[in-house]
mmCIF file as gemmi writes it, N, C-alpha and C atoms, coordinates in Angstrom:
data_model
loop_
_atom_site.group_PDB
_atom_site.id
_atom_site.type_symbol
_atom_site.label_atom_id
_atom_site.label_alt_id
_atom_site.label_comp_id
_atom_site.label_asym_id
_atom_site.label_entity_id
_atom_site.label_seq_id
_atom_site.pdbx_PDB_ins_code
_atom_site.Cartn_x
_atom_site.Cartn_y
_atom_site.Cartn_z
_atom_site.occupancy
_atom_site.B_iso_or_equiv
_atom_site.pdbx_formal_charge
_atom_site.auth_seq_id
_atom_site.auth_asym_id
_atom_site.pdbx_PDB_model_num
ATOM 1 N N . MET Axp A 1 ? 8.168 -107.623 22.069 1 0 ? 1 A 1
ATOM 2 C CA . MET Axp A 1 ? 7.55 -107.704 20.757 1 0 ? 1 A 1
ATOM 3 C C . MET Axp A 1 ? 6.044 -107.536 20.889 1 0 ? 1 A 1
ATOM 4 N N . MET Axp A 2 ? 5.472 -106.692 20.048 1 0 ? 2 A 1
ATOM 5 C CA . MET Axp A 2 ? 4.047 -106.419 20.085 1 0 ? 2 A 1
ATOM 6 C C . MET Axp A 2 ? 3.261 -107.555 19.444 1 0 ? 2 A 1
ATOM 7 N N . ARG Axp A 3 ? 2.18 -107.953 20.078 1 0 ? 3 A 1
ATOM 8 C CA . ARG Axp A 3 ? 1.33 -109.01 19.55 1 0 ? 3 A 1
ATOM 9 C C . ARG Axp A 3 ? 0.441 -108.423 18.458 1 0 ? 3 A 1
ATOM 10 N N . ILE Axp A 4 ? 0.442 -109.052 17.307 1 0 ? 4 A 1
ATOM 11 C CA . ILE Axp A 4 ? -0.372 -108.604 16.18 1 0 ? 4 A 1
ATOM 12 C C . ILE Axp A 4 ? -1.479 -109.617 15.964 1 0 ? 4 A 1
ATOM 13 N N . GLU Axp A 5 ? -2.701 -109.138 15.956 1 0 ? 5 A 1
ATOM 14 C CA . GLU Axp A 5 ? -3.847 -110.02 15.77 1 0 ? 5 A 1
ATOM 15 C C . GLU Axp A 5 ? -4.414 -109.831 14.375 1 0 ? 5 A 1
ATOM 16 N N . LEU Axp A 6 ? -4.569 -110.928 13.656 1 0 ? 6 A 1
ATOM 17 C CA . LEU Axp A 6 ? -5.114 -110.906 12.301 1 0 ? 6 A 1
ATOM 18 C C . LEU Axp A 6 ? -6.317 -111.826 12.215 1 0 ? 6 A 1
ATOM 19 N N . ASP Axp A 7 ? -7.319 -111.407 11.456 1 0 ? 7 A 1
ATOM 20 C CA . ASP Axp A 7 ? -8.404 -112.334 11.179 1 0 ? 7 A 1
ATOM 21 C C . ASP Axp A 7 ? -8.05 -113.107 9.9 1 0 ? 7 A 1
ATOM 22 N N . ASP Axp A 8 ? -8.888 -114.061 9.532 1 0 ? 8 A 1
ATOM 23 C CA . ASP Axp A 8 ? -8.592 -114.924 8.378 1 0 ? 8 A 1
ATOM 24 C C . ASP Axp A 8 ? -8.445 -114.128 7.084 1 0 ? 8 A 1
ATOM 25 N N . ASN Axp A 9 ? -9.277 -113.122 6.879 1 0 ? 9 A 1
ATOM 26 C CA . ASN Axp A 9 ? -9.222 -112.338 5.645 1 0 ? 9 A 1
ATOM 27 C C . ASN Axp A 9 ? -7.956 -111.488 5.571 1 0 ? 9 A 1
ATOM 28 N N . GLU Axp A 10 ? -7.57 -110.891 6.682 1 0 ? 10 A 1
ATOM 29 C CA . GLU Axp A 10 ? -6.334 -110.103 6.705 1 0 ? 10 A 1
ATOM 30 C C . GLU Axp A 10 ? -5.129 -111 6.425 1 0 ? 10 A 1
ATOM 31 N N . ARG Axp A 11 ? -5.142 -112.185 7.016 1 0 ? 11 A 1
ATOM 32 C CA . ARG Axp A 11 ? -4.057 -113.142 6.794 1 0 ? 11 A 1
ATOM 33 C C . ARG Axp A 11 ? -4.013 -113.568 5.324 1 0 ? 11 A 1
ATOM 34 N N . LYS Axp A 12 ? -5.187 -113.777 4.722 1 0 ? 12 A 1
ATOM 35 C CA . LYS Axp A 12 ? -5.248 -114.16 3.31 1 0 ? 12 A 1
ATOM 36 C C . LYS Axp A 12 ? -4.66 -113.06 2.423 1 0 ? 12 A 1
ATOM 37 N N . ILE Axp A 13 ? -4.934 -111.807 2.737 1 0 ? 13 A 1
ATOM 38 C CA . ILE Axp A 13 ? -4.375 -110.682 1.978 1 0 ? 13 A 1
ATOM 39 C C . ILE Axp A 13 ? -2.85 -110.685 2.07 1 0 ? 13 A 1
ATOM 40 N N . LEU Axp A 14 ? -2.325 -110.838 3.28 1 0 ? 14 A 1
ATOM 41 C CA . LEU Axp A 14 ? -0.872 -110.832 3.457 1 0 ? 14 A 1
ATOM 42 C C . LEU Axp A 14 ? -0.214 -112.013 2.752 1 0 ? 14 A 1
ATOM 43 N N . GLU Axp A 15 ? -0.823 -113.172 2.844 1 0 ? 15 A 1
ATOM 44 C CA . GLU Axp A 15 ? -0.262 -114.351 2.175 1 0 ? 15 A 1
ATOM 45 C C . GLU Axp A 15 ? -0.277 -114.178 0.656 1 0 ? 15 A 1
ATOM 46 N N . THR Axp A 16 ? -1.323 -113.57 0.133 1 0 ? 16 A 1
ATOM 47 C CA . THR Axp A 16 ? -1.416 -113.324 -1.309 1 0 ? 16 A 1
ATOM 48 C C . THR Axp A 16 ? -0.344 -112.334 -1.747 1 0 ? 16 A 1
ATOM 49 N N . LEU Axp A 17 ? -0.163 -111.254 -0.988 1 0 ? 17 A 1
ATOM 50 C CA . LEU Axp A 17 ? 0.88 -110.278 -1.32 1 0 ? 17 A 1
ATOM 51 C C . LEU Axp A 17 ? 2.275 -110.891 -1.217 1 0 ? 17 A 1
ATOM 52 N N . ALA Axp A 18 ? 2.489 -111.739 -0.224 1 0 ? 18 A 1
ATOM 53 C CA . ALA Axp A 18 ? 3.792 -112.388 -0.071 1 0 ? 18 A 1
ATOM 54 C C . ALA Axp A 18 ? 4.09 -113.301 -1.256 1 0 ? 18 A 1
ATOM 55 N N . ARG Axp A 19 ? 3.059 -113.965 -1.745 1 0 ? 19 A 1
ATOM 56 C CA . ARG Axp A 19 ? 3.209 -114.912 -2.856 1 0 ? 19 A 1
ATOM 57 C C . ARG Axp A 19 ? 3.282 -114.205 -4.211 1 0 ? 19 A 1
ATOM 58 N N . SER Axp A 20 ? 2.441 -113.2 -4.41 1 0 ? 20 A 1
ATOM 59 C CA . SER Axp A 20 ? 2.287 -112.585 -5.736 1 0 ? 20 A 1
ATOM 60 C C . SER Axp A 20 ? 3.056 -111.282 -5.922 1 0 ? 20 A 1
ATOM 61 N N . GLY Axp A 21 ? 3.433 -110.628 -4.837 1 0 ? 21 A 1
ATOM 62 C CA . GLY Axp A 21 ? 4.11 -109.345 -4.949 1 0 ? 21 A 1
ATOM 63 C C . GLY Axp A 21 ? 3.125 -108.188 -4.958 1 0 ? 21 A 1
ATOM 64 N N . ALA Axp A 22 ? 3.654 -106.998 -5.142 1 0 ? 22 A 1
ATOM 65 C CA . ALA Axp A 22 ? 2.848 -105.772 -5.115 1 0 ? 22 A 1
ATOM 66 C C . ALA Axp A 22 ? 1.789 -105.801 -6.21 1 0 ? 22 A 1
ATOM 67 N N . THR Axp A 23 ? 0.621 -105.261 -5.884 1 0 ? 23 A 1
ATOM 68 C CA . THR Axp A 23 ? -0.492 -105.277 -6.822 1 0 ? 23 A 1
ATOM 69 C C . THR Axp A 23 ? -1.478 -104.166 -6.478 1 0 ? 23 A 1
ATOM 70 N N . SER Axp A 24 ? -2.476 -103.999 -7.304 1 0 ? 24 A 1
ATOM 71 C CA . SER Axp A 24 ? -3.509 -102.987 -7.06 1 0 ? 24 A 1
ATOM 72 C C . SER Axp A 24 ? -4.576 -103.553 -6.123 1 0 ? 24 A 1
ATOM 73 N N . PRO Axp A 25 ? -5.324 -102.682 -5.447 1 0 ? 25 A 1
ATOM 74 C CA . PRO Axp A 25 ? -6.407 -103.161 -4.588 1 0 ? 25 A 1
ATOM 75 C C . PRO Axp A 25 ? -7.442 -103.996 -5.347 1 0 ? 25 A 1
ATOM 76 N N . SER Axp A 26 ? -7.787 -103.606 -6.576 1 0 ? 26 A 1
ATOM 77 C CA . SER Axp A 26 ? -8.803 -104.378 -7.312 1 0 ? 26 A 1
ATOM 78 C C . SER Axp A 26 ? -8.283 -105.747 -7.712 1 0 ? 26 A 1
ATOM 79 N N . ALA Axp A 27 ? -7.005 -105.849 -8.086 1 0 ? 27 A 1
ATOM 80 C CA . ALA Axp A 27 ? -6.435 -107.158 -8.412 1 0 ? 27 A 1
ATOM 81 C C . ALA Axp A 27 ? -6.37 -108.036 -7.166 1 0 ? 27 A 1
ATOM 82 N N . LEU Axp A 28 ? -6.067 -107.437 -6.032 1 0 ? 28 A 1
ATOM 83 C CA . LEU Axp A 28 ? -6.03 -108.171 -4.771 1 0 ? 28 A 1
ATOM 84 C C . LEU Axp A 28 ? -7.424 -108.657 -4.392 1 0 ? 28 A 1
ATOM 85 N N . ALA Axp A 29 ? -8.418 -107.812 -4.604 1 0 ? 29 A 1
ATOM 86 C CA . ALA Axp A 29 ? -9.806 -108.212 -4.329 1 0 ? 29 A 1
ATOM 87 C C . ALA Axp A 29 ? -10.205 -109.399 -5.201 1 0 ? 29 A 1
ATOM 88 N N . ALA Axp A 30 ? -9.854 -109.348 -6.479 1 0 ? 30 A 1
ATOM 89 C CA . ALA Axp A 30 ? -10.192 -110.446 -7.389 1 0 ? 30 A 1
ATOM 90 C C . ALA Axp A 30 ? -9.479 -111.733 -6.992 1 0 ? 30 A 1
ATOM 91 N N . GLU Axp A 31 ? -8.225 -111.628 -6.638 1 0 ? 31 A 1
ATOM 92 C CA . GLU Axp A 31 ? -7.439 -112.823 -6.307 1 0 ? 31 A 1
ATOM 93 C C . GLU Axp A 31 ? -7.879 -113.464 -4.991 1 0 ? 31 A 1
ATOM 94 N N . THR Axp A 32 ? -8.358 -112.645 -4.056 1 0 ? 32 A 1
ATOM 95 C CA . THR Axp A 32 ? -8.768 -113.177 -2.751 1 0 ? 32 A 1
ATOM 96 C C . THR Axp A 32 ? -10.286 -113.383 -2.663 1 0 ? 32 A 1
ATOM 97 N N . LEU Axp A 33 ? -10.987 -113.104 -3.762 1 0 ? 33 A 1
ATOM 98 C CA . LEU Axp A 33 ? -12.448 -113.252 -3.809 1 0 ? 33 A 1
ATOM 99 C C . LEU Axp A 33 ? -13.125 -112.43 -2.708 1 0 ? 33 A 1
ATOM 100 N N . THR Axp A 34 ? -12.689 -111.191 -2.587 1 0 ? 34 A 1
ATOM 101 C CA . THR Axp A 34 ? -13.203 -110.269 -1.574 1 0 ? 34 A 1
ATOM 102 C C . THR Axp A 34 ? -13.788 -109.047 -2.262 1 0 ? 34 A 1
ATOM 103 N N . LEU Axp A 35 ? -14.873 -108.518 -1.722 1 0 ? 35 A 1
ATOM 104 C CA . LEU Axp A 35 ? -15.475 -107.32 -2.295 1 0 ? 35 A 1
ATOM 105 C C . LEU Axp A 35 ? -14.503 -106.147 -2.225 1 0 ? 35 A 1
ATOM 106 N N . PRO Axp A 36 ? -14.447 -105.328 -3.275 1 0 ? 36 A 1
ATOM 107 C CA . PRO Axp A 36 ? -13.519 -104.188 -3.287 1 0 ? 36 A 1
ATOM 108 C C . PRO Axp A 36 ? -13.658 -103.261 -2.073 1 0 ? 36 A 1
ATOM 109 N N . ALA Axp A 37 ? -14.871 -102.986 -1.641 1 0 ? 37 A 1
ATOM 110 C CA . ALA Axp A 37 ? -15.056 -102.114 -0.467 1 0 ? 37 A 1
ATOM 111 C C . ALA Axp A 37 ? -14.466 -102.761 0.79 1 0 ? 37 A 1
ATOM 112 N N . ASP Axp A 38 ? -14.606 -104.079 0.907 1 0 ? 38 A 1
ATOM 113 C CA . ASP Axp A 38 ? -14.031 -104.786 2.057 1 0 ? 38 A 1
ATOM 114 C C . ASP Axp A 38 ? -12.508 -104.777 2 1 0 ? 38 A 1
ATOM 115 N N . ILE Axp A 39 ? -11.958 -104.952 0.803 1 0 ? 39 A 1
ATOM 116 C CA . ILE Axp A 39 ? -10.498 -104.916 0.635 1 0 ? 39 A 1
ATOM 117 C C . ILE Axp A 39 ? -9.957 -103.557 1.058 1 0 ? 39 A 1
ATOM 118 N N . GLU Axp A 40 ? -10.612 -102.483 0.634 1 0 ? 40 A 1
ATOM 119 C CA . GLU Axp A 40 ? -10.149 -101.134 0.988 1 0 ? 40 A 1
ATOM 120 C C . GLU Axp A 40 ? -10.094 -100.951 2.502 1 0 ? 40 A 1
ATOM 121 N N . ALA Axp A 41 ? -11.126 -101.403 3.195 1 0 ? 41 A 1
ATOM 122 C CA . ALA Axp A 41 ? -11.162 -101.264 4.656 1 0 ? 41 A 1
ATOM 123 C C . ALA Axp A 41 ? -10.057 -102.099 5.305 1 0 ? 41 A 1
ATOM 124 N N . MET Axp A 42 ? -9.87 -103.323 4.84 1 0 ? 42 A 1
ATOM 125 C CA . MET Axp A 42 ? -8.827 -104.179 5.41 1 0 ? 42 A 1
ATOM 126 C C . MET Axp A 42 ? -7.434 -103.627 5.112 1 0 ? 42 A 1
ATOM 127 N N . LEU Axp A 43 ? -7.241 -103.087 3.915 1 0 ? 43 A 1
ATOM 128 C CA . LEU Axp A 43 ? -5.94 -102.519 3.565 1 0 ? 43 A 1
ATOM 129 C C . LEU Axp A 43 ? -5.612 -101.303 4.43 1 0 ? 43 A 1
ATOM 130 N N . ARG Axp A 44 ? -6.613 -100.479 4.724 1 0 ? 44 A 1
ATOM 131 C CA . ARG Axp A 44 ? -6.385 -99.337 5.616 1 0 ? 44 A 1
ATOM 132 C C . ARG Axp A 44 ? -5.956 -99.828 7 1 0 ? 44 A 1
ATOM 133 N N . THR Axp A 45 ? -6.632 -100.86 7.497 1 0 ? 45 A 1
ATOM 134 C CA . THR Axp A 45 ? -6.281 -101.433 8.804 1 0 ? 45 A 1
ATOM 135 C C . THR Axp A 45 ? -4.871 -102.003 8.791 1 0 ? 45 A 1
ATOM 136 N N . LEU Axp A 46 ? -4.553 -102.792 7.76 1 0 ? 46 A 1
ATOM 137 C CA . LEU Axp A 46 ? -3.221 -103.39 7.655 1 0 ? 46 A 1
ATOM 138 C C . LEU Axp A 46 ? -2.142 -102.322 7.489 1 0 ? 46 A 1
ATOM 139 N N . ASN Axp A 47 ? -2.459 -101.256 6.77 1 0 ? 47 A 1
ATOM 140 C CA . ASN Axp A 47 ? -1.525 -100.148 6.616 1 0 ? 47 A 1
ATOM 141 C C . ASN Axp A 47 ? -1.28 -99.464 7.966 1 0 ? 47 A 1
ATOM 142 N N . ASP Axp A 48 ? -2.339 -99.235 8.717 1 0 ? 48 A 1
ATOM 143 C CA . ASP Axp A 48 ? -2.208 -98.618 10.042 1 0 ? 48 A 1
ATOM 144 C C . ASP Axp A 48 ? -1.379 -99.484 10.991 1 0 ? 48 A 1
ATOM 145 N N . MET Axp A 49 ? -1.428 -100.805 10.791 1 0 ? 49 A 1
ATOM 146 C CA . MET Axp A 49 ? -0.659 -101.743 11.613 1 0 ? 49 A 1
ATOM 147 C C . MET Axp A 49 ? 0.785 -101.872 11.122 1 0 ? 49 A 1
ATOM 148 N N . GLY Axp A 50 ? 1.085 -101.264 9.974 1 0 ? 50 A 1
ATOM 149 C CA . GLY Axp A 50 ? 2.429 -101.346 9.416 1 0 ? 50 A 1
ATOM 150 C C . GLY Axp A 50 ? 2.71 -102.64 8.676 1 0 ? 50 A 1
ATOM 151 N N . LEU Axp A 51 ? 1.656 -103.349 8.267 1 0 ? 51 A 1
ATOM 152 C CA . LEU Axp A 51 ? 1.83 -104.647 7.619 1 0 ? 51 A 1
ATOM 153 C C . LEU Axp A 51 ? 1.784 -104.582 6.099 1 0 ? 51 A 1
ATOM 154 N N . VAL Axp A 52 ? 1.213 -103.523 5.566 1 0 ? 52 A 1
ATOM 155 C CA . VAL Axp A 52 ? 1.256 -103.3 4.115 1 0 ? 52 A 1
ATOM 156 C C . VAL Axp A 52 ? 1.717 -101.878 3.849 1 0 ? 52 A 1
ATOM 157 N N . LEU Axp A 53 ? 2.269 -101.692 2.674 1 0 ? 53 A 1
ATOM 158 C CA . LEU Axp A 53 ? 2.693 -100.369 2.22 1 0 ? 53 A 1
ATOM 159 C C . LEU Axp A 53 ? 1.78 -99.967 1.081 1 0 ? 53 A 1
ATOM 160 N N . MET Axp A 54 ? 1.218 -98.788 1.168 1 0 ? 54 A 1
ATOM 161 C CA . MET Axp A 54 ? 0.332 -98.278 0.121 1 0 ? 54 A 1
ATOM 162 C C . MET Axp A 54 ? 0.981 -97.041 -0.481 1 0 ? 54 A 1
ATOM 163 N N . ARG Axp A 55 ? 1.064 -97.023 -1.8 1 0 ? 55 A 1
ATOM 164 C CA . ARG Axp A 55 ? 1.626 -95.832 -2.448 1 0 ? 55 A 1
ATOM 165 C C . ARG Axp A 55 ? 0.805 -95.493 -3.677 1 0 ? 55 A 1
ATOM 166 N N . ASP Axp A 56 ? 0.83 -94.229 -4.032 1 0 ? 56 A 1
ATOM 167 C CA . ASP Axp A 56 ? 0.138 -93.787 -5.238 1 0 ? 56 A 1
ATOM 168 C C . ASP Axp A 56 ? 0.843 -94.376 -6.448 1 0 ? 56 A 1
ATOM 169 N N . ASP Axp A 57 ? 0.047 -94.781 -7.449 1 0 ? 57 A 1
ATOM 170 C CA . ASP Axp A 57 ? 0.6 -95.367 -8.664 1 0 ? 57 A 1
ATOM 171 C C . ASP Axp A 57 ? -0.28 -94.964 -9.836 1 0 ? 57 A 1
ATOM 172 N N . ALA Axp A 58 ? 0.227 -94.085 -10.668 1 0 ? 58 A 1
ATOM 173 C CA . ALA Axp A 58 ? -0.538 -93.595 -11.822 1 0 ? 58 A 1
ATOM 174 C C . ALA Axp A 58 ? -0.837 -94.692 -12.831 1 0 ? 58 A 1
ATOM 175 N N . ASP Axp A 59 ? -0.067 -95.776 -12.821 1 0 ? 59 A 1
ATOM 176 C CA . ASP Axp A 59 ? -0.277 -96.869 -13.765 1 0 ? 59 A 1
ATOM 177 C C . ASP Axp A 59 ? -1.359 -97.856 -13.316 1 0 ? 59 A 1
ATOM 178 N N . SER Axp A 60 ? -1.791 -97.762 -12.081 1 0 ? 60 A 1
ATOM 179 C CA . SER Axp A 60 ? -2.803 -98.664 -11.542 1 0 ? 60 A 1
ATOM 180 C C . SER Axp A 60 ? -4.2 -98.104 -11.803 1 0 ? 60 A 1
ATOM 181 N N . VAL Axp A 61 ? -5.118 -98.982 -12.129 1 0 ? 61 A 1
ATOM 182 C CA . VAL Axp A 61 ? -6.522 -98.584 -12.32 1 0 ? 61 A 1
ATOM 183 C C . VAL Axp A 61 ? -7.059 -97.924 -11.055 1 0 ? 61 A 1
ATOM 184 N N . ASP Axp A 62 ? -6.631 -98.418 -9.907 1 0 ? 62 A 1
ATOM 185 C CA . ASP Axp A 62 ? -7.087 -97.895 -8.617 1 0 ? 62 A 1
ATOM 186 C C . ASP Axp A 62 ? -6.297 -96.668 -8.161 1 0 ? 62 A 1
ATOM 187 N N . GLY Axp A 63 ? -5.194 -96.392 -8.845 1 0 ? 63 A 1
ATOM 188 C CA . GLY Axp A 63 ? -4.35 -95.272 -8.44 1 0 ? 63 A 1
ATOM 189 C C . GLY Axp A 63 ? -3.464 -95.589 -7.26 1 0 ? 63 A 1
ATOM 190 N N . LYS Axp A 64 ? -3.44 -96.857 -6.826 1 0 ? 64 A 1
ATOM 191 C CA . LYS Axp A 64 ? -2.631 -97.275 -5.685 1 0 ? 64 A 1
ATOM 192 C C . LYS Axp A 64 ? -1.938 -98.589 -5.996 1 0 ? 64 A 1
ATOM 193 N N . LEU Axp A 65 ? -0.802 -98.778 -5.342 1 0 ? 65 A 1
ATOM 194 C CA . LEU Axp A 65 ? -0.075 -100.037 -5.394 1 0 ? 65 A 1
ATOM 195 C C . LEU Axp A 65 ? 0.107 -100.501 -3.953 1 0 ? 65 A 1
ATOM 196 N N . ILE Axp A 66 ? -0.183 -101.77 -3.701 1 0 ? 66 A 1
ATOM 197 C CA . ILE Axp A 66 ? -0.11 -102.335 -2.355 1 0 ? 66 A 1
ATOM 198 C C . ILE Axp A 66 ? 1.002 -103.373 -2.321 1 0 ? 66 A 1
ATOM 199 N N . ALA Axp A 67 ? 1.847 -103.297 -1.298 1 0 ? 67 A 1
ATOM 200 C CA . ALA Axp A 67 ? 2.924 -104.266 -1.114 1 0 ? 67 A 1
ATOM 201 C C . ALA Axp A 67 ? 2.956 -104.709 0.351 1 0 ? 67 A 1
ATOM 202 N N . ILE Axp A 68 ? 3.476 -105.893 0.584 1 0 ? 68 A 1
ATOM 203 C CA . ILE Axp A 68 ? 3.621 -106.398 1.947 1 0 ? 68 A 1
ATOM 204 C C . ILE Axp A 68 ? 4.861 -105.756 2.575 1 0 ? 68 A 1
ATOM 205 N N . SER Axp A 69 ? 4.783 -105.455 3.863 1 0 ? 69 A 1
ATOM 206 C CA . SER Axp A 69 ? 5.937 -104.874 4.562 1 0 ? 69 A 1
ATOM 207 C C . SER Axp A 69 ? 6.881 -105.985 5.01 1 0 ? 69 A 1
ATOM 208 N N . ALA Axp A 70 ? 8.092 -105.605 5.363 1 0 ? 70 A 1
ATOM 209 C CA . ALA Axp A 70 ? 9.071 -106.576 5.855 1 0 ? 70 A 1
ATOM 210 C C . ALA Axp A 70 ? 8.567 -107.235 7.141 1 0 ? 70 A 1
ATOM 211 N N . GLU Axp A 71 ? 7.93 -106.454 8.005 1 0 ? 71 A 1
ATOM 212 C CA . GLU Axp A 71 ? 7.396 -107.004 9.257 1 0 ? 71 A 1
ATOM 213 C C . GLU Axp A 71 ? 6.349 -108.078 8.981 1 0 ? 71 A 1
ATOM 214 N N . ALA Axp A 72 ? 5.458 -107.815 8.026 1 0 ? 72 A 1
ATOM 215 C CA . ALA Axp A 72 ? 4.42 -108.791 7.691 1 0 ? 72 A 1
ATOM 216 C C . ALA Axp A 72 ? 5.032 -110.023 7.039 1 0 ? 72 A 1
ATOM 217 N N . ARG Axp A 73 ? 6.038 -109.824 6.196 1 0 ? 73 A 1
ATOM 218 C CA . ARG Axp A 73 ? 6.708 -110.958 5.556 1 0 ? 73 A 1
ATOM 219 C C . ARG Axp A 73 ? 7.337 -111.86 6.625 1 0 ? 73 A 1
ATOM 220 N N . ASP Axp A 74 ? 7.95 -111.252 7.641 1 0 ? 74 A 1
ATOM 221 C CA . ASP Axp A 74 ? 8.514 -112.023 8.753 1 0 ? 74 A 1
ATOM 222 C C . ASP Axp A 74 ? 7.419 -112.76 9.525 1 0 ? 74 A 1
ATOM 223 N N . LEU Axp A 75 ? 6.3 -112.088 9.735 1 0 ? 75 A 1
ATOM 224 C CA . LEU Axp A 75 ? 5.174 -112.687 10.452 1 0 ? 75 A 1
ATOM 225 C C . LEU Axp A 75 ? 4.63 -113.893 9.699 1 0 ? 75 A 1
ATOM 226 N N . ILE Axp A 76 ? 4.443 -113.748 8.404 1 0 ? 76 A 1
ATOM 227 C CA . ILE Axp A 76 ? 3.942 -114.841 7.57 1 0 ? 76 A 1
ATOM 228 C C . ILE Axp A 76 ? 4.97 -115.974 7.535 1 0 ? 76 A 1
ATOM 229 N N . GLY Axp A 77 ? 6.239 -115.624 7.372 1 0 ? 77 A 1
ATOM 230 C CA . GLY Axp A 77 ? 7.299 -116.628 7.281 1 0 ? 77 A 1
ATOM 231 C C . GLY Axp A 77 ? 7.482 -117.434 8.549 1 0 ? 77 A 1
ATOM 232 N N . SER Axp A 78 ? 7.212 -116.809 9.695 1 0 ? 78 A 1
ATOM 233 C CA . SER Axp A 78 ? 7.396 -117.507 10.968 1 0 ? 78 A 1
ATOM 234 C C . SER Axp A 78 ? 6.236 -118.427 11.296 1 0 ? 78 A 1
ATOM 235 N N . GLY Axp A 79 ? 5.145 -118.281 10.553 1 0 ? 79 A 1
ATOM 236 C CA . GLY Axp A 79 ? 3.959 -119.093 10.846 1 0 ? 79 A 1
ATOM 237 C C . GLY Axp A 79 ? 3.111 -118.524 11.953 1 0 ? 79 A 1
ATOM 238 N N . SER Axp A 80 ? 3.536 -117.41 12.554 1 0 ? 80 A 1
ATOM 239 C CA . SER Axp A 80 ? 2.774 -116.817 13.648 1 0 ? 80 A 1
ATOM 240 C C . SER Axp A 80 ? 1.393 -116.369 13.218 1 0 ? 80 A 1
ATOM 241 N N . ALA Axp A 81 ? 1.272 -115.906 11.983 1 0 ? 81 A 1
ATOM 242 C CA . ALA Axp A 81 ? -0.017 -115.389 11.512 1 0 ? 81 A 1
ATOM 243 C C . ALA Axp A 81 ? -1.07 -116.476 11.498 1 0 ? 81 A 1
ATOM 244 N N . ALA Axp A 82 ? -0.672 -117.716 11.282 1 0 ? 82 A 1
ATOM 245 C CA . ALA Axp A 82 ? -1.638 -118.808 11.25 1 0 ? 82 A 1
ATOM 246 C C . ALA Axp A 82 ? -2.212 -119.089 12.641 1 0 ? 82 A 1
ATOM 247 N N . GLN Axp A 83 ? -1.489 -118.68 13.674 1 0 ? 83 A 1
ATOM 248 C CA . GLN Axp A 83 ? -1.926 -118.967 15.037 1 0 ? 83 A 1
ATOM 249 C C . GLN Axp A 83 ? -2.7 -117.81 15.66 1 0 ? 83 A 1
ATOM 250 N N . ILE Axp A 84 ? -2.652 -116.648 15.047 1 0 ? 84 A 1
ATOM 251 C CA . ILE Axp A 84 ? -3.241 -115.454 15.659 1 0 ? 84 A 1
ATOM 252 C C . ILE Axp A 84 ? -4.565 -115.125 14.998 1 0 ? 84 A 1
ATOM 253 N N . LYS Axp A 85 ? -5.579 -114.962 15.823 1 0 ? 85 A 1
ATOM 254 C CA . LYS Axp A 85 ? -6.91 -114.572 15.336 1 0 ? 85 A 1
ATOM 255 C C . LYS Axp A 85 ? -7.487 -113.529 16.263 1 0 ? 85 A 1
ATOM 256 N N . ARG Axp A 86 ? -8.425 -112.738 15.741 1 0 ? 86 A 1
ATOM 257 C CA . ARG Axp A 86 ? -9.164 -111.788 16.572 1 0 ? 86 A 1
ATOM 258 C C . ARG Axp A 86 ? -10.258 -112.51 17.283 1 0 ? 86 A 1
């Protein structure tokens, strides 16, 4: 099993998505009190790690919809994310 390292902000994003469900980047930024530019960078990183799914969404103000992946949901559910930091 590959070790996944998350910082506090990345973990907060995943926990918010797990709790609230799929949402737009701007709504996620507002809910996590994170600057939109910072959210975009973190979402790209999490997407590259396979922890979030990003898809185009014409109904979203941002044009994107973000959802947590099954792997990330398992990571959050196991409590491993709370123990892993960069």
